[in-house]
DOMARNU-399742 format. One record per atom (N, C-alpha, C, O): residue number from 1; residue in one letter; atom name; z, x, y negated. Coordinates in steps of 0.2 Angstrom, whole numbers, plus 5000, padded with zeros to 4 digits. Each point is the difference from the previous one (the first is absolute). Layout:
N
    nr   rest   atom      z      x      y
   NUM      A     CA      Z      X      Y
...
//
This chain:
150
    nr   rest   atom      z      x      y
     1      X      N   4930   5122   5143
     1      X     CA   5001   5000   4992
     1      X      C   4997   4993   4998
     1      X      O   4994   4999   5002
     2      X      N   5009   4998   4993
     2      X     CA   4997   4994   4997
     2      X      C   4996   5002   4994
     2      X      O   5003   5004   4995
     3      X      N   4991   4993   5004
     3      X     CA   4996   5001   4994
     3      X      C   5000   4994   4996
     3      X      O   5002   4994   5002
     4      X      N   4996   5007   4991
     4      X     CA   4999   4994   4996
     4      X      C   4996   4995   5003
     4      X      O   5000   4994   4998
     5      X      N   4994   5007   5005
     5      X     CA   4996   4996   5003
     5      X      C   5003   4995   5005
     5      X      O   4997   4994   5001
     6      X      N   5008   5007   5001
     6      X     CA   5004   4996   5005
     6      X      C   5004   4995   4997
     6      X      O   5003   4995   5003
     7      X      N   4998   5005   4990
     7      X     CA   5004   4995   4996
     7      X      C   4996   4994   5000
     7      X      O   4995   4999   4998
     8      X      N   5009   4995   5005
     8      X     CA   4997   4994   5000
     8      X      C   5004   4995   4995
     8      X      O   5006   5000   5000
     9      X      N   4991   4996   4997
     9      X     CA   5003   4995   4996
     9      X      C   4998   4993   5002
     9      X      O   4994   4998   5000
    10      X      N   5011   4997   5001
    10      X     CA   4998   4994   5003
    10      X      C   5004   4995   4995
    10      X      O   5006   5001   4998
    11      X      N   4991   4993   5000
    11      X     CA   5003   4995   4997
    11      X      C   5002   4994   5004
    11      X      O   4996   4997   5004
    12      X      N   5011   5001   4996
    12      X     CA   5002   4995   5004
    12      X      C   5001   4993   4996
    12      X      O   5003   5001   4995
    13      X      N   4995   4994   5008
    13      X     CA   5002   4993   4997
    13      X      C   5001   4995   5006
    13      X      O   4997   5002   5005
    14      X      N   5006   4993   4994
    14      X     CA   5001   4995   5005
    14      X      C   5002   4994   4996
    14      X      O   5003   5000   4995
    15      X      N   4996   4994   5009
    15      X     CA   5002   4994   4997
    15      X      C   5007   4999   5000
    15      X      O   5003   4995   4996
    16      X      N   5001   5009   5008
    16      X     CA   5007   4999   5000
    16      X      C   5003   5005   4994
    16      X      O   5006   4999   4999
    17      X      N   4990   5005   4998
    17      X     CA   5003   5004   4995
    17      X      C   4999   4997   4993
    17      X      O   4996   5003   4996
    18      X      N   5008   4992   5003
    18      X     CA   4999   4996   4993
    18      X      C   5006   4996   4999
    18      X      O   5005   4999   5004
    19      X      N   4996   5000   4989
    19      X     CA   5006   4996   4998
    19      X      C   4999   4996   4994
    19      X      O   4995   5002   4996
    20      X      N   5009   4993   5003
    20      X     CA   4999   4996   4993
    20      X      C   5007   5001   4997
    20      X      O   5005   4998   5003
    21      X      N   4995   5004   4991
    21      X     CA   5006   5000   4996
    21      X      C   5000   4999   4993
    21      X      O   4994   5000   4997
    22      X      N   5011   4998   5000
    22      X     CA   5001   4999   4993
    22      X      C   5003   5006   4997
    22      X      O   5003   5004   5003
    23      X      N   4995   4997   4990
    23      X     CA   5002   5006   4996
    23      X      C   4999   4999   4993
    23      X      O   4997   4995   4998
    24      X      N   5005   5010   4998
    24      X     CA   4998   5001   4993
    24      X      C   5000   5007   4999
    24      X      O   5005   5003   5002
    25      X      N   4990   4999   4995
    25      X     CA   5000   5008   4998
    25      X      C   5004   5000   4993
    25      X      O   4999   4996   4995
    26      X      N   5005   5009   5004
    26      X     CA   5003   5002   4994
    26      X      C   4997   5006   4997
    26      X      O   4999   5005   5002
    27      X      N   4998   4993   4991
    27      X     CA   4997   5005   4997
    27      X      C   5004   5004   4995
    27      X      O   4998   5006   4998
    28      X      N   5007   4991   4999
    28      X     CA   5005   5004   4996
    28      X      C   5006   4996   5000
    28      X      O   5001   4996   5004
    29      X      N   5004   5007   4992
    29      X     CA   5007   4997   4999
    29      X      C   4999   4992   4998
    29      X      O   5005   4997   5001
    30      X      N   4990   5001   4996
    30      X     CA   5000   4994   4997
    30      X      C   4993   4996   5002
    30      X      O   5000   4994   4998
    31      X      N   4996   5008   5007
    31      X     CA   4994   4997   5001
    31      X      C   4999   5000   5008
    31      X      O   5000   5005   5003
    32      X      N   4999   4989   5000
    32      X     CA   4999   5000   5007
    32      X      C   4995   4994   5001
    32      X      O   4998   4996   4996
    33      X      N   4999   5004   5010
    33      X     CA   4995   4995   5002
    33      X      C   5004   4993   5001
    33      X      O   5006   5001   5002
    34      X      N   4990   4994   4998
    34      X     CA   5003   4994   5003
    34      X      C   5001   5000   5007
    34      X      O   4995   5004   5003
    35      X      N   5010   4993   5000
    35      X     CA   5000   5000   5008
    35      X      C   4994   4997   5003
    35      X      O   4998   4995   4998
    36      X      N   4999   5008   5007
    36      X     CA   4994   4998   5003
    36      X      C   5000   5003   5007
    36      X      O   5005   5004   5002
    37      X      N   4990   4994   5002
    37      X     CA   5000   5003   5007
    37      X      C   4993   5002   5002
    37      X      O   4995   4999   4996
    38      X      N   5005   5005   5009
    38      X     CA   4994   5003   5003
    38      X      C   5000   4999   5007
    38      X      O   5005   5000   5004
    39      X      N   4989   5000   4999
    39      X     CA   4999   5002   5007
    39      X      C   4998   5007   5001
    39      X      O   4994   5002   4997
    40      X      N   5010   5002   5006
    40      X     CA   4998   5007   5000
    40      X      C   4998   5002   5007
    40      X      O   5002   4997   5005
    41      X      N   4993   5007   4996
    41      X     CA   4998   5003   5006
    41      X      C   5001   5008   5000
    41      X      O   4999   5003   4995
    42      X      N   5004   4999   5010
    42      X     CA   5002   5007   5000
    42      X      C   4995   5004   5005
    42      X      O   4998   4998   5005
    43      X      N   4999   5007   4992
    43      X     CA   4996   5005   5004
    43      X      C   5003   5007   5001
    43      X      O   5004   5001   4995
    44      X      N   4995   5002   5010
    44      X     CA   5003   5007   5001
    44      X      C   4994   5005   5001
    44      X      O   4996   4999   5005
    45      X      N   5004   5007   4992
    45      X     CA   4996   5005   5001
    45      X      C   5004   5006   5004
    45      X      O   5005   5002   4998
    46      X      N   4992   5000   5008
    46      X     CA   5003   5005   5004
    46      X      C   4995   5006   5000
    46      X      O   4994   4999   5002
    47      X      N   5008   5007   4997
    47      X     CA   4996   5006   5001
    47      X      C   5004   5004   5004
    47      X      O   5006   5001   5000
    48      X      N   4990   5002   5005
    48      X     CA   5003   5005   5005
    48      X      C   4995   5003   5004
    48      X      O   4994   4999   4999
    49      X      N   5009   5005   5006
    49      X     CA   4995   5003   5004
    49      X      C   5000   4997   5007
    49      X      O   5006   4998   5002
    50      X      N   4989   5001   5001
    50      X     CA   4999   4997   5007
    50      X      C   5003   5005   5005
    50      X      O   4999   5006   5000
    51      X      N   5006   4991   5004
    51      X     CA   5003   5004   5005
    51      X      C   4995   5001   5006
    51      X      O   4995   4997   5000
    52      X      N   5008   5006   5005
    52      X     CA   4996   5001   5006
    52      X      C   4998   4994   5004
    52      X      O   4996   5000   5004
    53      X      N   5008   4995   4995
    53      X     CA   4999   4993   5003
    53      X      C   4995   4996   4996
    53      X      O   4999   4994   5001
    54      X      N   4998   5008   4993
    54      X     CA   4995   4997   4996
    54      X      C   5003   4995   4995
    54      X      O   4997   4996   4998
    55      X      N   5010   5005   5000
    55      X     CA   5003   4995   4996
    55      X      C   5004   5004   4994
    55      X      O   5001   5006   5001
    56      X      N   5000   4991   4994
    56      X     CA   5004   5003   4994
    56      X      C   5007   4997   5001
    56      X      O   5005   5004   5000
    57      X      N   4996   4989   5001
    57      X     CA   5006   4997   5001
    57      X      C   4999   4993   5003
    57      X      O   4995   4998   4999
    58      X      N   5010   4999   5003
    58      X     CA   5000   4993   5003
    58      X      C   5000   4995   4994
    58      X      O   5005   4999   4997
    59      X      N   4989   4999   5001
    59      X     CA   4999   4995   4995
    59      X      C   5004   4994   5001
    59      X      O   5002   4996   4995
    60      X      N   4999   5002   5011
    60      X     CA   5004   4994   5001
    60      X      C   5007   5000   4998
    60      X      O   5003   4995   4997
    61      X      N   5000   5011   5003
    61      X     CA   5007   5001   4997
    61      X      C   5000   4999   4993
    61      X      O   5004   4997   4997
    62      X      N   4991   5006   5000
    62      X     CA   5000   4999   4992
    62      X      C   4999   4993   4998
    62      X      O   5003   4998   4996
    63      X      N   4992   4999   5007
    63      X     CA   4999   4993   4998
    63      X      C   5006   4996   5002
    63      X      O   5002   4995   4996
    64      X      N   5002   5006   5009
    64      X     CA   5006   4996   5002
    64      X      C   5005   5001   4994
    64      X      O   5003   4995   4998
    65      X      N   4998   5011   5000
    65      X     CA   5005   5002   4995
    65      X      C   4998   4997   4993
    65      X      O   5005   4997   4997
    66      X      N   4989   5003   5001
    66      X     CA   4998   4997   4994
    66      X      C   5001   4993   5000
    66      X      O   5002   4997   4995
    67      X      N   4996   5000   5011
    67      X     CA   5001   4993   5001
    67      X      C   5007   4998   4999
    67      X      O   5002   4994   4997
    68      X      N   5003   5009   5006
    68      X     CA   5007   4999   4999
    68      X      C   5002   5000   4993
    68      X      O   5004   4996   4998
    69      X      N   4994   5009   4998
    69      X     CA   5002   5001   4993
    69      X      C   4997   4994   4997
    69      X      O   5004   4997   4995
    70      X      N   4990   5001   5006
    70      X     CA   4997   4994   4997
    70      X      C   5004   4994   5001
    70      X      O   5001   4996   4996
    71      X      N   5001   5003   5010
    71      X     CA   5004   4994   5002
    71      X      C   5006   5000   4996
    71      X      O   5002   4994   4998
    72      X      N   5001   5012   5001
    72      X     CA   5007   5000   4997
    72      X      C   4999   4998   4992
    72      X      O   5005   4997   4998
    73      X      N   4990   5003   4999
    73      X     CA   4999   4999   4993
    73      X      C   4995   4994   4999
    73      X      O   4999   4998   4994
    74      X      N   4999   4999   5011
    74      X     CA   4995   4994   5000
    74      X      C   5004   4994   4997
    74      X      O   5005   4998   5002
    75      X      N   4992   4999   4993
    75      X     CA   5002   4994   4997
    75      X      C   5007   5001   4997
    75      X      O   5005   4995   5000
    76      X      N   4996   5011   4997
    76      X     CA   5006   5001   4996
    76      X      C   4998   5002   4993
    76      X      O   4995   5001   4998
    77      X      N   5010   4998   4998
    77      X     CA   5000   5002   4993
    77      X      C   5002   5008   5000
    77      X      O   5006   5001   5002
    78      X      N   4990   5003   4996
    78      X     CA   5001   5007   5000
    78      X      C   5003   5002   4993
    78      X      O   4997   4999   4995
    79      X      N   5009   5005   5006
    79      X     CA   5003   5002   4994
    79      X      C   5001   5008   5000
    79      X      O   5002   5002   5006
    80      X      N   4997   5002   4989
    80      X     CA   5001   5007   5000
    80      X      C   5007   5002   4999
    80      X      O   5003   4999   4994
    81      X      N   5001   5004   5011
    81      X     CA   5007   5002   4999
    81      X      C   5000   5006   4995
    81      X      O   5006   5000   4997
    82      X      N   4989   5004   5002
    82      X     CA   5001   5006   4996
    82      X      C   4997   4999   4993
    82      X      O   4999   5005   4997
    83      X      N   5000   4989   5001
    83      X     CA   4997   4999   4993
    83      X      C   5005   5002   4995
    83      X      O   5006   4998   5001
    84      X      N   4992   5006   4994
    84      X     CA   5005   5001   4995
    84      X      C   5001   4994   4995
    84      X      O   5004   5001   4995
    85      X      N   4992   4994   5005
    85      X     CA   5000   4995   4996
    85      X      C   5002   4993   5003
    85      X      O   5001   4995   4996
    86      X      N   5000   5005   5010
    86      X     CA   5002   4994   5004
    86      X      C   5007   5001   5003
    86      X      O   5001   5005   5003
    87      X      N   5004   4990   4995
    87      X     CA   5006   5001   5004
    87      X      C   5000   4994   5005
    87      X      O   4999   4994   4998
    88      X      N   5003   5008   5008
    88      X     CA   5001   4995   5005
    88      X      C   5007   4999   5003
    88      X      O   5003   5005   5001
    89      X      N   4999   4989   5000
    89      X     CA   5006   4999   5002
    89      X      C   4999   4995   5006
    89      X      O   4997   4995   5000
    90      X      N   5006   5007   5006
    90      X     CA   4999   4996   5006
    90      X      C   5007   4997   5002
    90      X      O   5005   5002   4999
    91      X      N   4994   4991   5003
    91      X     CA   5006   4996   5002
    91      X      C   4997   4998   5007
    91      X      O   4994   5001   5002
    92      X      N   5011   4995   5002
    92      X     CA   4998   4997   5006
    92      X      C   4994   4995   4999
    92      X      O   4996   4999   5004
    93      X      N   5005   4997   4991
    93      X     CA   4995   4995   4998
    93      X      C   4994   5002   4996
    93      X      O   4994   4998   5002
    94      X      N   5007   5006   4993
    94      X     CA   4994   5001   4995
    94      X      C   5000   5008   4999
    94      X      O   5004   5004   5001
    95      X      N   4990   4997   4997
    95      X     CA   4999   5007   4997
    95      X      C   4998   4999   4993
    95      X      O   4995   4996   4998
    96      X      N   5009   5007   4997
    96      X     CA   4999   4999   4993
    96      X      C   4997   5006   4997
    96      X      O   5002   5005   5002
    97      X      N   4993   4994   4994
    97      X     CA   4997   5005   4997
    97      X      C   5000   4999   4992
    97      X      O   5000   4995   4997
    98      X      N   5001   5011   5000
    98      X     CA   5001   5000   4993
    98      X      C   4995   5005   4997
    98      X      O   5000   5006   5001
    99      X      N   4996   4991   4994
    99      X     CA   4994   5004   4997
    99      X      C   5000   4998   4993
    99      X      O   4998   4994   4999
   100      X      N   5003   5010   4996
   100      X     CA   4999   4999   4993
   100      X      C   5002   4993   4998
   100      X      O   4997   4996   4996
   101      X      N   5009   5003   5006
   101      X     CA   5004   4994   4997
   101      X      C   4998   4994   5005
   101      X      O   5003   4994   4999
   102      X      N   4993   5006   5006
   102      X     CA   4998   4995   5004
   102      X      C   5005   5000   5006
   102      X      O   5001   5006   5003
   103      X      N   5000   4989   5000
   103      X     CA   5004   4999   5007
   103      X      C   4996   4996   5004
   103      X      O   4998   4995   4999
   104      X      N   5000   5009   5007
   104      X     CA   4996   4996   5005
   104      X      C   5004   5000   5007
   104      X      O   5004   5004   5001
   105      X      N   4996   4990   5002
   105      X     CA   5004   4999   5006
   105      X      C   4995   4998   5006
   105      X      O   4996   4996   4999
   106      X      N   5005   5008   5007
   106      X     CA   4996   4998   5005
   106      X      C   5005   4999   5006
   106      X      O   5005   5004   5001
   107      X      N   4993   4992   5004
   107      X     CA   5005   4999   5006
   107      X      C   5000   5007   5004
   107      X      O   4994   5003   5001
   108      X      N   5011   4999   5001
   108      X     CA   5001   5007   5003
   108      X      C   4995   5000   5006
   108      X      O   4997   5006   5001
   109      X      N   5003   4989   5003
   109      X     CA   4995   5000   5006
   109      X      C   4993   5001   4999
   109      X      O   4996   5002   5004
   110      X      N   5002   4997   4989
   110      X     CA   4993   5001   4999
   110      X      C   4998   5006   4996
   110      X      O   4995   5001   4998
   111      X      N   5010   5004   5002
   111      X     CA   4999   5006   4996
   111      X      C   5000   5006   5004
   111      X      O   5004   5000   5005
   112      X      N   4992   5005   4994
   112      X     CA   5000   5006   5003
   112      X      C   5001   5005   4994
   112      X      O   4995   5001   4996
   113      X      N   5010   5003   5004
   113      X     CA   5001   5005   4995
   113      X      C   4998   5007   5003
   113      X      O   5003   5002   5005
   114      X      N   4992   5001   4992
   114      X     CA   4997   5006   5002
   114      X      C   5003   5006   4996
   114      X      O   5001   4999   4994
   115      X      N   4999   5007   5010
   115      X     CA   5003   5006   4996
   115      X      C   4994   5003   4996
   115      X      O   4999   5006   5001
   116      X      N   4998   4991   4995
   116      X     CA   4995   5003   4995
   116      X      C   5001   4998   4993
   116      X      O   5005   4995   4999
   117      X      N   4992   5008   4997
   117      X     CA   5001   4999   4992
   117      X      C   4996   4994   4997
   117      X      O   5002   4997   4995
   118      X      N   4993   5000   5009
   118      X     CA   4996   4995   4997
   118      X      C   4996   4997   5006
   118      X      O   4999   5003   5005
   119      X      N   4999   4991   4995
   119      X     CA   4996   4997   5005
   119      X      C   4993   5000   4998
   119      X      O   4997   4995   4996
   120      X      N   5000   5011   5005
   120      X     CA   4993   5001   4999
   120      X      C   4996   5002   5006
   120      X      O   5004   5002   5005
   121      X      N   4990   4998   4996
   121      X     CA   4996   5002   5005
   121      X      C   5002   5008   5002
   121      X      O   5001   5002   5006
   122      X      N   4999   5002   4989
   122      X     CA   5002   5007   5001
   122      X      C   5007   5001   5003
   122      X      O   5001   5004   5005
   123      X      N   5004   4992   4992
   123      X     CA   5007   5001   5003
   123      X      C   5000   4997   5007
   123      X      O   5004   5003   5004
   124      X      N   4993   4992   4997
   124      X     CA   5000   4997   5007
   124      X      C   4997   5004   5005
   124      X      O   5002   5001   5005
   125      X      N   4992   5003   4993
   125      X     CA   4997   5004   5004
   125      X      C   5004   5006   5002
   125      X      O   5001   5002   5006
   126      X      N   5003   5001   4989
   126      X     CA   5004   5005   5001
   126      X      C   5006   4998   5005
   126      X      O   5002   5004   5004
   127      X      N   5001   4990   4995
   127      X     CA   5005   4997   5004
   127      X      C   4998   5000   5007
   127      X      O   5003   5001   5005
   128      X      N   4991   4996   4996
   128      X     CA   4997   4999   5007
   128      X      C   5000   5007   5003
   128      X      O   5002   5001   5006
   129      X      N   4995   5004   4991
   129      X     CA   4999   5007   5003
   129      X      C   5007   5002   5001
   129      X      O   5001   5003   5006
   130      X      N   5004   4997   4990
   130      X     CA   5007   5002   5001
   130      X      C   5003   4997   5007
   130      X      O   5003   5003   5004
   131      X      N   4996   4990   4996
   131      X     CA   5002   4996   5006
   131      X      C   4997   5003   5006
   131      X      O   5003   5000   5005
   132      X      N   4990   5001   4995
   132      X     CA   4997   5002   5006
   132      X      C   5002   5007   5002
   132      X      O   5001   5002   5006
   133      X      N   5000   5003   4989
   133      X     CA   5002   5007   5002
   133      X      C   5007   5000   5003
   133      X      O   5001   5004   5004
   134      X      N   5003   4991   4994
   134      X     CA   5006   5000   5003
   134      X      C   5000   4998   5008
   134      X      O   5005   5001   5003
   135      X      N   4990   4996   4999
   135      X     CA   4999   4999   5007
   135      X      C   4997   5006   5004
   135      X      O   4994   5002   4999
   136      X      N   5011   5002   5004
   136      X     CA   4998   5006   5002
   136      X      C   4995   5000   5005
   136      X      O   4996   5005   5001
   137      X      N   5003   4990   5003
   137      X     CA   4995   5000   5005
   137      X      C   4993   5000   4998
   137      X      O   4995   5001   5003
   138      X      N   5004   4998   4990
   138      X     CA   4993   4999   4997
   138      X      C   4998   5007   4998
   138      X      O   4994   5001   4999
   139      X      N   5010   5004   5000
   139      X     CA   4998   5006   4997
   139      X      C   4999   5005   5006
   139      X      O   5004   5001   5004
   140      X      N   4990   5002   4995
   140      X     CA   4998   5005   5005
   140      X      C   5003   5007   4999
   140      X      O   5004   5000   4995
   141      X      N   4993   5005   5008
   141      X     CA   5003   5007   4998
   141      X      C   4999   5002   4993
   141      X      O   4995   4997   4997
   142      X      N   5009   5007   5000
   142      X     CA   4999   5002   4993
   142      X      C   4993   5002   4998
   142      X      O   4997   5003   5004
   143      X      N   5001   4994   4990
   143      X     CA   4993   5002   4998
   143      X      C   4995   4998   5004
   143      X      O   4994   5002   5000
   144      X      N   5007   4993   5005
   144      X     CA   4995   4997   5004
   144      X      C   4998   4993   4999
   144      X      O   4994   4999   5000
   145      X      N   5010   4997   4998
   145      X     CA   4998   4993   4999
   145      X      C   5003   4998   4993
   145      X      O   5006   5001   4999
   146      X      N   4990   4996   4997
   146      X     CA   5002   4997   4993
   146      X      C   4999   4993   5000
   146      X      O   4995   4998   5002
   147      X      N   5010   4998   4996
   147      X     CA   5000   4993   5000
   147      X      C   5001   4998   4993
   147      X      O   5004   5002   4996
   148      X      N   4992   4993   5002
   148      X     CA   5001   4997   4993
   148      X      C   4997   4993   4999
   148      X      O   4994   4999   5002
   149      X      N   5009   4997   4995
   149      X     CA   4997   4993   4998
   149      X      C   4995   5001   4995
   149      X      O   5001   5004   4995
   150      X      N   4995   4991   5005
   150      X     CA   4995   5000   4994
   150      X      C   5002   4995   4995
   150      X      O   4997   4999   4995
//
């Protein structure tokens, strides 16, 4: 039988779990930030029960998957596909964005459109978690291992 005292929480970070991206946060139908960029670091908190072999999960797999996600969005302009205030039109050459009478154009190869409502730390953290959970090898037995980005 597993008891609460066996629950272990570990925070993972790695120099490979980072990305640099451009974005703007949308505050309302008429107000947004100026386009700018950040250097992001991703950390992941894992809580679970130690198995008979003395481990919770293979951290190498988690670090690898987070690094792959980071590579996919590194040095890209991030745009929120599900924003109710931003309209996005994709062509082979450009991605056009329409916001409050403004038209912005970015080269298609420099853009990553994410299935989220805004480019914020909160929305990115939720997207990372959703992306990790979709990798079936990362999830242990039900109610045994919980994974989440910080």
